[in-house]
Backbone and ligand atoms as CSV (ligand in chain L), in Angstrom:
chain,resi,resn,atom,element,x,y,z
A,1,MET,N,N,29.416,21.588,13.226
A,1,MET,CA,C,28.166,21.155,12.585
A,1,MET,C,C,27.638,19.892,13.267
A,2,THR,N,N,26.341,19.797,13.481
A,2,THR,CA,C,25.800,18.588,14.140
A,2,THR,C,C,25.698,17.436,13.133
A,3,THR,N,N,25.821,16.238,13.659
A,3,THR,CA,C,25.761,15.043,12.801
A,3,THR,C,C,24.320,14.796,12.368
A,4,PRO,N,N,24.084,14.650,11.064
A,4,PRO,CA,C,22.711,14.388,10.607
A,4,PRO,C,C,22.178,13.064,11.174
A,5,ILE,N,N,20.894,13.052,11.483
A,5,ILE,CA,C,20.252,11.867,12.081
A,5,ILE,C,C,19.425,11.137,11.023
A,6,VAL,N,N,19.620,9.832,10.965
A,6,VAL,CA,C,18.782,8.964,10.130
A,6,VAL,C,C,17.857,8.194,11.071
A,7,LEU,N,N,16.566,8.327,10.838
A,7,LEU,CA,C,15.582,7.618,11.664
A,7,LEU,C,C,15.285,6.264,11.022
A,8,VAL,N,N,15.511,5.192,11.779
A,8,VAL,CA,C,15.245,3.836,11.286
A,8,VAL,C,C,13.964,3.338,11.959
A,9,LEU,N,N,12.908,3.213,11.163
A,9,LEU,CA,C,11.596,2.840,11.704
A,9,LEU,C,C,11.243,1.399,11.347
A,10,GLY,N,N,10.640,0.720,12.296
A,10,GLY,CA,C,10.178,-0.648,12.072
A,10,GLY,C,C,8.706,-0.776,12.413
A,11,GLY,N,N,7.985,-1.481,11.567
A,11,GLY,CA,C,6.549,-1.650,11.758
A,11,GLY,C,C,6.192,-2.913,12.535
A,12,PRO,N,N,4.927,-3.321,12.446
A,12,PRO,CA,C,4.392,-4.376,13.285
A,12,PRO,C,C,5.079,-5.719,13.079
A,13,ASN,N,N,5.248,-6.401,14.187
A,13,ASN,CA,C,5.794,-7.761,14.254
A,13,ASN,C,C,7.307,-7.840,14.058
A,14,LEU,N,N,7.926,-6.709,13.735
A,14,LEU,CA,C,9.388,-6.753,13.565
A,14,LEU,C,C,10.086,-6.930,14.912
A,15,ASN,N,N,9.385,-6.648,15.999
A,15,ASN,CA,C,9.948,-6.924,17.332
A,15,ASN,C,C,10.154,-8.428,17.540
A,16,LEU,N,N,9.507,-9.245,16.719
A,16,LEU,CA,C,9.634,-10.708,16.856
A,16,LEU,C,C,10.725,-11.282,15.956
A,17,LEU,N,N,11.430,-10.429,15.230
A,17,LEU,CA,C,12.473,-10.947,14.331
A,17,LEU,C,C,13.487,-11.750,15.125
A,18,GLY,N,N,13.974,-12.806,14.520
A,18,GLY,CA,C,14.887,-13.717,15.206
A,18,GLY,C,C,14.123,-14.972,15.612
A,19,ASP,N,N,12.842,-14.760,15.913
A,19,ASP,CA,C,11.972,-15.811,16.413
A,19,ASP,C,C,10.876,-16.122,15.401
A,20,ARG,N,N,10.495,-15.086,14.664
A,20,ARG,CA,C,9.340,-15.130,13.785
A,20,ARG,C,C,9.746,-15.657,12.409
A,21,GLU,N,N,9.126,-16.742,11.959
A,21,GLU,CA,C,9.337,-17.284,10.609
A,21,GLU,C,C,10.797,-17.120,10.148
A,22,PRO,N,N,11.745,-17.738,10.864
A,22,PRO,CA,C,13.160,-17.525,10.514
A,22,PRO,C,C,13.504,-17.968,9.091
A,23,ASP,N,N,12.704,-18.919,8.551
A,23,ASP,CA,C,12.943,-19.349,7.170
A,23,ASP,C,C,12.675,-18.210,6.184
A,24,VAL,N,N,11.805,-17.279,6.573
A,24,VAL,CA,C,11.480,-16.140,5.689
A,24,VAL,C,C,12.344,-14.930,6.039
A,25,TYR,N,N,12.499,-14.668,7.358
A,25,TYR,CA,C,13.102,-13.397,7.786
A,25,TYR,C,C,14.499,-13.527,8.386
A,26,GLY,N,N,14.993,-14.772,8.523
A,26,GLY,CA,C,16.330,-14.963,9.066
A,26,GLY,C,C,16.333,-15.031,10.585
A,27,SER,N,N,17.531,-15.198,11.136
A,27,SER,CA,C,17.646,-15.419,12.580
A,27,SER,C,C,18.099,-14.166,13.335
A,28,ALA,N,N,18.445,-13.112,12.625
A,28,ALA,CA,C,18.883,-11.880,13.293
A,28,ALA,C,C,17.679,-11.147,13.883
A,29,THR,N,N,17.930,-10.446,14.977
A,29,THR,CA,C,16.871,-9.655,15.607
A,29,THR,C,C,16.841,-8.257,14.981
A,30,LEU,N,N,15.782,-7.523,15.295
A,30,LEU,CA,C,15.713,-6.143,14.801
A,30,LEU,C,C,16.879,-5.328,15.359
A,31,ALA,N,N,17.233,-5.588,16.634
A,31,ALA,CA,C,18.378,-4.865,17.236
A,31,ALA,C,C,19.653,-5.132,16.430
A,32,ASP,N,N,19.812,-6.363,15.954
A,32,ASP,CA,C,20.982,-6.681,15.104
A,32,ASP,C,C,20.962,-5.813,13.837
A,33,HIS,N,N,19.799,-5.714,13.208
A,33,HIS,CA,C,19.707,-4.928,11.957
A,33,HIS,C,C,19.985,-3.446,12.220
A,34,VAL,N,N,19.452,-2.949,13.340
A,34,VAL,CA,C,19.678,-1.533,13.674
A,34,VAL,C,C,21.163,-1.294,13.947
A,35,ASP,N,N,21.815,-2.273,14.586
A,35,ASP,CA,C,23.265,-2.158,14.840
A,35,ASP,C,C,24.037,-2.052,13.527
A,36,VAL,N,N,23.670,-2.905,12.568
A,36,VAL,CA,C,24.316,-2.866,11.246
A,36,VAL,C,C,24.152,-1.469,10.636
A,37,ALA,N,N,22.930,-0.951,10.730
A,37,ALA,CA,C,22.662,0.383,10.178
A,37,ALA,C,C,23.494,1.444,10.903
A,38,ARG,N,N,23.583,1.301,12.228
A,38,ARG,CA,C,24.289,2.312,13.032
A,38,ARG,C,C,25.791,2.312,12.715
A,39,VAL,N,N,26.374,1.116,12.600
A,39,VAL,CA,C,27.807,1.013,12.297
A,39,VAL,C,C,28.086,1.622,10.917
A,40,ARG,N,N,27.250,1.284,9.939
A,40,ARG,CA,C,27.455,1.833,8.591
A,40,ARG,C,C,27.260,3.350,8.592
A,41,ALA,N,N,26.253,3.800,9.349
A,41,ALA,CA,C,25.971,5.237,9.411
A,41,ALA,C,C,27.181,5.997,9.957
A,42,ARG,N,N,27.832,5.442,10.969
A,42,ARG,CA,C,29.022,6.104,11.541
A,42,ARG,C,C,30.076,6.300,10.459
A,43,GLU,N,N,30.224,5.293,9.590
A,43,GLU,CA,C,31.224,5.390,8.515
A,43,GLU,C,C,30.895,6.541,7.548
A,44,HIS,N,N,29.622,6.884,7.486
A,44,HIS,CA,C,29.183,8.002,6.623
A,44,HIS,C,C,29.012,9.294,7.431
A,45,ASN,N,N,29.449,9.259,8.690
A,45,ASN,CA,C,29.261,10.417,9.563
A,45,ASN,C,C,27.780,10.791,9.753
A,46,LEU,N,N,26.981,9.757,9.956
A,46,LEU,CA,C,25.556,9.935,10.231
A,46,LEU,C,C,25.232,9.251,11.564
A,47,ASP,N,N,24.241,9.763,12.267
A,47,ASP,CA,C,23.751,9.121,13.486
A,47,ASP,C,C,22.457,8.381,13.176
A,48,VAL,N,N,22.180,7.340,13.959
A,48,VAL,CA,C,20.926,6.599,13.795
A,48,VAL,C,C,20.094,6.718,15.062
A,49,GLU,N,N,18.812,7.004,14.872
A,49,GLU,CA,C,17.808,6.840,15.932
A,49,GLU,C,C,16.878,5.754,15.446
A,50,ASP,N,N,16.311,4.973,16.345
A,50,ASP,CA,C,15.425,3.914,15.878
A,50,ASP,C,C,14.181,3.803,16.737
A,51,LEU,N,N,13.132,3.324,16.106
A,51,LEU,CA,C,11.866,3.088,16.800
A,51,LEU,C,C,11.128,1.970,16.070
A,52,GLN,N,N,10.606,1.039,16.848
A,52,GLN,CA,C,9.718,0.011,16.298
A,52,GLN,C,C,8.382,0.151,16.984
A,53,SER,N,N,7.309,0.018,16.232
A,53,SER,CA,C,5.989,0.035,16.860
A,53,SER,C,C,5.042,-0.891,16.116
A,54,ASN,N,N,4.138,-1.470,16.885
A,54,ASN,CA,C,3.073,-2.289,16.297
A,54,ASN,C,C,1.835,-1.450,16.009
A,55,HIS,N,N,1.945,-0.118,16.239
A,55,HIS,CA,C,0.778,0.768,16.144
A,55,HIS,C,C,0.999,1.819,15.062
A,56,GLU,N,N,0.084,1.877,14.127
A,56,GLU,CA,C,0.215,2.777,12.981
A,56,GLU,C,C,0.394,4.233,13.424
A,57,GLY,N,N,-0.437,4.668,14.375
A,57,GLY,CA,C,-0.388,6.064,14.813
A,57,GLY,C,C,0.939,6.429,15.456
A,58,GLU,N,N,1.551,5.477,16.133
A,58,GLU,CA,C,2.864,5.767,16.749
A,58,GLU,C,C,3.917,6.006,15.688
A,59,LEU,N,N,3.814,5.270,14.587
A,59,LEU,CA,C,4.772,5.484,13.496
A,59,LEU,C,C,4.507,6.834,12.834
A,60,VAL,N,N,3.232,7.173,12.666
A,60,VAL,CA,C,2.875,8.489,12.103
A,60,VAL,C,C,3.438,9.598,12.997
A,61,ASP,N,N,3.257,9.458,14.316
A,61,ASP,CA,C,3.782,10.470,15.249
A,61,ASP,C,C,5.308,10.574,15.149
A,62,ALA,N,N,5.973,9.438,15.036
A,62,ALA,CA,C,7.443,9.455,14.951
A,62,ALA,C,C,7.892,10.169,13.671
A,63,ILE,N,N,7.172,9.961,12.589
A,63,ILE,CA,C,7.519,10.630,11.326
A,63,ILE,C,C,7.290,12.143,11.467
A,64,HIS,N,N,6.208,12.521,12.130
A,64,HIS,CA,C,5.971,13.956,12.361
A,64,HIS,C,C,7.101,14.574,13.184
A,65,ARG,N,N,7.516,13.867,14.233
A,65,ARG,CA,C,8.592,14.394,15.096
A,65,ARG,C,C,9.914,14.511,14.343
A,66,ALA,N,N,10.058,13.702,13.301
A,66,ALA,CA,C,11.314,13.716,12.531
A,66,ALA,C,C,11.402,14.939,11.616
A,67,ARG,N,N,10.250,15.576,11.360
A,67,ARG,CA,C,10.236,16.713,10.424
A,67,ARG,C,C,11.109,17.847,10.959
A,68,GLY,N,N,12.054,18.281,10.126
A,68,GLY,CA,C,12.928,19.380,10.509
A,68,GLY,C,C,14.007,18.972,11.488
A,69,ARG,N,N,14.061,17.717,11.893
A,69,ARG,CA,C,15.000,17.259,12.912
A,69,ARG,C,C,15.890,16.134,12.377
A,70,CYS,N,N,15.299,15.238,11.591
A,70,CYS,CA,C,16.058,14.117,11.022
A,70,CYS,C,C,16.325,14.405,9.545
A,71,ALA,N,N,17.480,13.902,9.077
A,71,ALA,CA,C,17.869,14.167,7.690
A,71,ALA,C,C,17.217,13.184,6.728
A,72,ALA,N,N,16.925,11.976,7.207
A,72,ALA,CA,C,16.397,10.925,6.325
A,72,ALA,C,C,15.682,9.879,7.164
A,73,ILE,N,N,14.863,9.086,6.491
A,73,ILE,CA,C,14.152,7.992,7.165
A,73,ILE,C,C,14.364,6.705,6.371
A,74,ILE,N,N,14.726,5.650,7.116
A,74,ILE,CA,C,14.736,4.287,6.571
A,74,ILE,C,C,13.588,3.572,7.257
A,75,ILE,N,N,12.679,2.996,6.477
A,75,ILE,CA,C,11.504,2.386,7.101
A,75,ILE,C,C,11.226,1.001,6.539
A,76,ASN,N,N,11.068,0.054,7.457
A,76,ASN,CA,C,10.486,-1.242,7.111
A,76,ASN,C,C,9.122,-1.259,7.782
A,77,PRO,N,N,8.075,-0.963,7.022
A,77,PRO,CA,C,6.764,-0.797,7.646
A,77,PRO,C,C,6.050,-2.111,7.938
A,78,GLY,N,N,6.714,-3.264,7.713
A,78,GLY,CA,C,6.032,-4.539,7.943
A,78,GLY,C,C,4.760,-4.593,7.112
A,79,ALA,N,N,3.719,-5.191,7.666
A,79,ALA,CA,C,2.470,-5.342,6.912
A,79,ALA,C,C,1.789,-3.994,6.620
A,80,PHE,N,N,2.140,-2.936,7.368
A,80,PHE,CA,C,1.576,-1.606,7.069
A,80,PHE,C,C,1.939,-1.168,5.647
A,81,THR,N,N,3.050,-1.699,5.146
A,81,THR,CA,C,3.480,-1.419,3.769
A,81,THR,C,C,2.317,-1.486,2.790
A,82,HIS,N,N,1.441,-2.459,3.018
A,82,HIS,CA,C,0.494,-2.842,1.984
A,82,HIS,C,C,-0.833,-2.092,2.049
A,83,TYR,N,N,-1.033,-1.311,3.141
A,83,TYR,CA,C,-2.337,-0.620,3.226
A,83,TYR,C,C,-2.360,0.651,4.065
A,84,ALA,N,N,-1.238,1.028,4.700
A,84,ALA,CA,C,-1.309,2.133,5.676
A,84,ALA,C,C,-1.078,3.486,4.986
A,85,TRP,N,N,-2.181,4.031,4.459
A,85,TRP,CA,C,-2.075,5.316,3.744
A,85,TRP,C,C,-1.699,6.459,4.682
A,86,SER,N,N,-1.981,6.315,5.982
A,86,SER,CA,C,-1.592,7.388,6.917
A,86,SER,C,C,-0.061,7.480,7.000
A,87,ILE,N,N,0.617,6.348,6.869
A,87,ILE,CA,C,2.088,6.378,6.877
A,87,ILE,C,C,2.595,6.962,5.554
A,88,HIS,N,N,1.955,6.601,4.463
A,88,HIS,CA,C,2.265,7.227,3.167
A,88,HIS,C,C,2.183,8.747,3.287
A,89,ASP,N,N,1.060,9.238,3.829
A,89,ASP,CA,C,0.840,10.689,3.898
A,89,ASP,C,C,1.846,11.362,4.831
A,90,ALA,N,N,2.147,10.709,5.953
A,90,ALA,CA,C,3.125,11.290,6.894
A,90,ALA,C,C,4.490,11.388,6.214
A,91,LEU,N,N,4.868,10.354,5.491
A,91,LEU,CA,C,6.177,10.377,4.804
A,91,LEU,C,C,6.186,11.429,3.699
A,92,ALA,N,N,5.036,11.628,3.054
A,92,ALA,CA,C,4.955,12.650,1.998
A,92,ALA,C,C,5.199,14.041,2.576
A,93,ALA,N,N,4.907,14.215,3.871
A,93,ALA,CA,C,5.090,15.515,4.528
A,93,ALA,C,C,6.467,15.645,5.173
A,94,PHE,N,N,7.305,14.637,4.972
A,94,PHE,CA,C,8.684,14.681,5.493
A,94,PHE,C,C,9.576,15.184,4.374
A,95,ASP,N,N,10.481,16.095,4.706
A,95,ASP,CA,C,11.218,16.747,3.608
A,95,ASP,C,C,12.493,16.036,3.150
A,96,GLY,N,N,13.005,15.083,3.913
A,96,GLY,CA,C,14.237,14.396,3.508
A,96,GLY,C,C,13.958,13.111,2.749
A,97,PRO,N,N,15.034,12.444,2.307
A,97,PRO,CA,C,14.844,11.183,1.584
A,97,PRO,C,C,14.327,10.057,2.483
A,98,VAL,N,N,13.492,9.219,1.877
A,98,VAL,CA,C,12.917,8.048,2.544
A,98,VAL,C,C,13.349,6.811,1.756
A,99,VAL,N,N,13.871,5.806,2.467
A,99,VAL,CA,C,14.216,4.534,1.817
A,99,VAL,C,C,13.406,3.429,2.485
A,100,GLU,N,N,12.708,2.661,1.653
A,100,GLU,CA,C,11.889,1.537,2.127
A,100,GLU,C,C,12.744,0.263,2.094
A,101,VAL,N,N,12.683,-0.501,3.183
A,101,VAL,CA,C,13.459,-1.750,3.266
A,101,VAL,C,C,12.531,-2.903,3.613
A,102,HIS,N,N,12.751,-4.033,2.946
A,102,HIS,CA,C,12.116,-5.295,3.352
A,102,HIS,C,C,13.155,-6.390,3.360
A,103,LEU,N,N,13.128,-7.196,4.401
A,103,LEU,CA,C,14.057,-8.321,4.495
A,103,LEU,C,C,13.761,-9.338,3.397
A,104,SER,N,N,12.490,-9.690,3.278
A,104,SER,CA,C,12.071,-10.619,2.227
A,104,SER,C,C,11.796,-9.826,0.953
A,105,ASN,N,N,11.479,-10.532,-0.120
A,105,ASN,CA,C,11.056,-9.857,-1.351
A,105,ASN,C,C,9.541,-10.003,-1.469
A,106,PRO,N,N,8.794,-8.989,-1.036
A,106,PRO,CA,C,7.329,-9.108,-1.038
A,106,PRO,C,C,6.764,-9.396,-2.431
A,107,ASN,N,N,7.480,-8.979,-3.467
A,107,ASN,CA,C,6.979,-9.179,-4.837
A,107,ASN,C,C,6.989,-10.648,-5.253
A,108,ALA,N,N,7.749,-11.453,-4.527
A,108,ALA,CA,C,7.837,-12.880,-4.846
A,108,ALA,C,C,6.964,-13.701,-3.896
A,109,ARG,N,N,6.110,-13.010,-3.125
A,109,ARG,CA,C,5.287,-13.709,-2.127
A,109,ARG,C,C,3.800,-13.596,-2.492
A,110,GLU,N,N,2.923,-13.652,-1.519
A,110,GLU,CA,C,1.484,-13.625,-1.797
A,110,GLU,C,C,1.110,-12.332,-2.544
A,111,PRO,N,N,0.097,-12.416,-3.404
A,111,PRO,CA,C,-0.292,-11.234,-4.199
A,111,PRO,C,C,-0.570,-9.985,-3.351
A,112,TRP,N,N,-1.150,-10.159,-2.152
A,112,TRP,CA,C,-1.487,-8.961,-1.352
A,112,TRP,C,C,-0.240,-8.212,-0.898
A,113,ARG,N,N,0.926,-8.864,-0.958
A,113,ARG,CA,C,2.173,-8.186,-0.583
A,113,ARG,C,C,2.804,-7.439,-1.755
A,114,HIS,N,N,2.207,-7.567,-2.941
A,114,HIS,CA,C,2.840,-6.962,-4.120
A,114,HIS,C,C,2.610,-5.462,-4.198
A,115,THR,N,N,1.618,-4.975,-3.453
A,115,THR,CA,C,1.359,-3.527,-3.436
A,115,THR,C,C,2.063,-2.902,-2.248
A,116,SER,N,N,2.812,-1.837,-2.502
A,116,SER,CA,C,3.360,-1.018,-1.422
A,116,SER,C,C,2.788,0.381,-1.559
A,117,VAL,N,N,2.105,0.839,-0.511
A,117,VAL,CA,C,1.611,2.223,-0.520
A,117,VAL,C,C,2.713,3.180,-0.047
A,118,ILE,N,N,3.861,2.620,0.349
A,118,ILE,CA,C,5.005,3.417,0.803
A,118,ILE,C,C,5.927,3.751,-0.362
A,119,ALA,N,N,6.044,2.805,-1.311
A,119,ALA,CA,C,6.984,2.988,-2.438
A,119,ALA,C,C,6.804,4.326,-3.169
A,120,PRO,N,N,5.566,4.804,-3.384
A,120,PRO,CA,C,5.424,6.070,-4.127
A,120,PRO,C,C,6.016,7.286,-3.414
A,121,VAL,N,N,6.220,7.196,-2.105
A,121,VAL,CA,C,6.805,8.345,-1.389
A,121,VAL,C,C,8.234,8.044,-0.927
A,122,ALA,N,N,8.803,6.938,-1.429
A,122,ALA,CA,C,10.192,6.597,-1.099
A,122,ALA,C,C,11.081,6.962,-2.286
A,123,ALA,N,N,12.328,7.329,-1.977
A,123,ALA,CA,C,13.292,7.549,-3.058
A,123,ALA,C,C,13.549,6.221,-3.751
A,124,GLY,N,N,13.515,5.138,-2.982
A,124,GLY,CA,C,13.704,3.806,-3.541
A,124,GLY,C,C,13.430,2.754,-2.493
A,125,SER,N,N,13.359,1.512,-2.970
A,125,SER,CA,C,13.046,0.388,-2.086
A,125,SER,C,C,14.129,-0.674,-2.235
A,126,ILE,N,N,14.534,-1.251,-1.100
A,126,ILE,CA,C,15.552,-2.300,-1.096
A,126,ILE,C,C,14.879,-3.534,-0.507
A,127,VAL,N,N,14.662,-4.539,-1.346
A,127,VAL,CA,C,13.889,-5.698,-0.905
A,127,VAL,C,C,14.630,-6.986,-1.216
A,128,GLY,N,N,14.480,-7.957,-0.316
A,128,GLY,CA,C,14.912,-9.310,-0.638
A,128,GLY,C,C,16.360,-9.641,-0.318
A,129,PHE,N,N,17.082,-8.712,0.304
A,129,PHE,CA,C,18.497,-8.964,0.611
A,129,PHE,C,C,18.726,-9.258,2.091
A,130,GLY,N,N,17.653,-9.586,2.810
A,130,GLY,CA,C,17.791,-9.872,4.234
A,130,GLY,C,C,18.364,-8.667,4.961
A,131,GLY,N,N,19.154,-8.951,6.000
A,131,GLY,CA,C,19.694,-7.876,6.832
A,131,GLY,C,C,20.620,-6.934,6.094
A,132,ALA,N,N,21.224,-7.408,5.008
A,132,ALA,CA,C,22.103,-6.525,4.219
A,132,ALA,C,C,21.335,-5.308,3.718
A,133,GLY,N,N,20.017,-5.443,3.625
A,133,GLY,CA,C,19.195,-4.329,3.161
A,133,GLY,C,C,19.360,-3.085,4.025
A,134,TYR,N,N,19.593,-3.286,5.325
A,134,TYR,CA,C,19.757,-2.129,6.213
A,134,TYR,C,C,21.059,-1.390,5.910
A,135,ARG,N,N,22.123,-2.166,5.625
A,135,ARG,CA,C,23.406,-1.539,5.265
A,135,ARG,C,C,23.268,-0.804,3.928
A,136,LEU,N,N,22.615,-1.478,2.967
A,136,LEU,CA,C,22.436,-0.866,1.647
A,136,LEU,C,C,21.580,0.391,1.744
A,137,ALA,N,N,20.600,0.360,2.631
A,137,ALA,CA,C,19.722,1.526,2.792
A,137,ALA,C,C,20.506,2.719,3.340
A,138,VAL,N,N,21.422,2.460,4.277
A,138,VAL,CA,C,22.237,3.559,4.822
A,138,VAL,C,C,23.142,4.112,3.712
A,139,ASP,N,N,23.719,3.217,2.905
A,139,ASP,CA,C,24.551,3.689,1.780
A,139,ASP,C,C,23.718,4.567,0.832
A,140,ALA,N,N,22.500,4.127,0.567
A,140,ALA,CA,C,21.623,4.885,-0.339
A,140,ALA,C,C,21.315,6.260,0.252
A,141,VAL,N,N,21.004,6.288,1.538
A,141,VAL,CA,C,20.697,7.557,2.213
A,141,VAL,C,C,21.914,8.484,2.157
A,142,ALA,N,N,23.099,7.918,2.432
A,142,ALA,CA,C,24.321,8.749,2.418
A,142,ALA,C,C,24.518,9.370,1.037
A,143,ASP,N,N,24.306,8.581,-0.008
A,143,ASP,CA,C,24.418,9.098,-1.382
A,143,ASP,C,C,23.402,10.223,-1.610
A,144,LEU,N,N,22.178,9.975,-1.178
A,144,LEU,CA,C,21.100,10.953,-1.418
A,144,LEU,C,C,21.336,12.248,-0.660
A,145,LEU,N,N,22.007,12.160,0.485
A,145,LEU,CA,C,22.244,13.355,1.307
A,145,LEU,C,C,23.450,14.152,0.831
A,146,GLU,N,N,24.274,13.541,-0.036
A,146,GLU,CA,C,25.511,14.222,-0.464
A,146,GLU,C,C,25.226,15.491,-1.260
L,1,DQA,C1,C,8.369,-7.383,5.587
L,1,DQA,C2,C,7.438,-7.856,4.462
L,1,DQA,C3,C,5.989,-7.604,4.817
L,1,DQA,O1,O,5.142,-8.097,3.781
L,1,DQA,C4,C,5.616,-8.337,6.103
L,1,DQA,O2,O,4.286,-8.040,6.461
L,1,DQA,C5,C,6.558,-8.046,7.206
L,1,DQA,C6,C,7.991,-8.020,6.919
L,1,DQA,C7,C,9.844,-7.735,5.292
L,1,DQA,O3,O,10.718,-7.132,5.907
L,1,DQA,O4,O,10.115,-8.615,4.483
L,1,DQA,O5,O,6.171,-7.918,8.359
L,1,DQA,O6,O,8.257,-5.981,5.708
C-alpha cells in the first residue's frame, strides 16, 4: 500500500518566517515548521509534501492537483485566510480532511484577522500555539484519517 500524502501549504509572507516580526511569529523558519510536520507524519506513517506561495492562484492550483492524490491538507493561508474565497472554494472541492493552522492567534489580534474564510471548509483550526501547531495539525490529520 502506498503511504498517504499530507500536503502542507503556506500562504503569503510565510517565506519570511524567522525574519518577519519574530515577536509575533517566532524565530523558526517555514522549513523548520515543515520539518516538524514531516517528522511527526513519519511517526503516523504519512508522507508530507509542501508548497509555499505568495500567489493565490498558485495555492488554488496546488489544491486542485491534490485532489485524488493527497489524503489531507494542512494549510496556513497567511493573510489569504481573511478574504481568499477562491481558496475556500478549492478546499471545498477537495475530498480529504483540511486542517487550518496559524502560528499566532488571529482572534486576539486586529479585528480584520478575526474572520477566516477557510475555517468553514476545515475540519478544525489550530491557532496560537506557534510551531507546535504544525505537529498538532499532523496529529489531528492522522486521527481524522484513521
Ligand atoms: C498567520 C496569521 C495571519 O493573520 C497573517 O496574515 C499571517 C500569519 C499566522 O500564522 O499566525 O501571515 O497566518
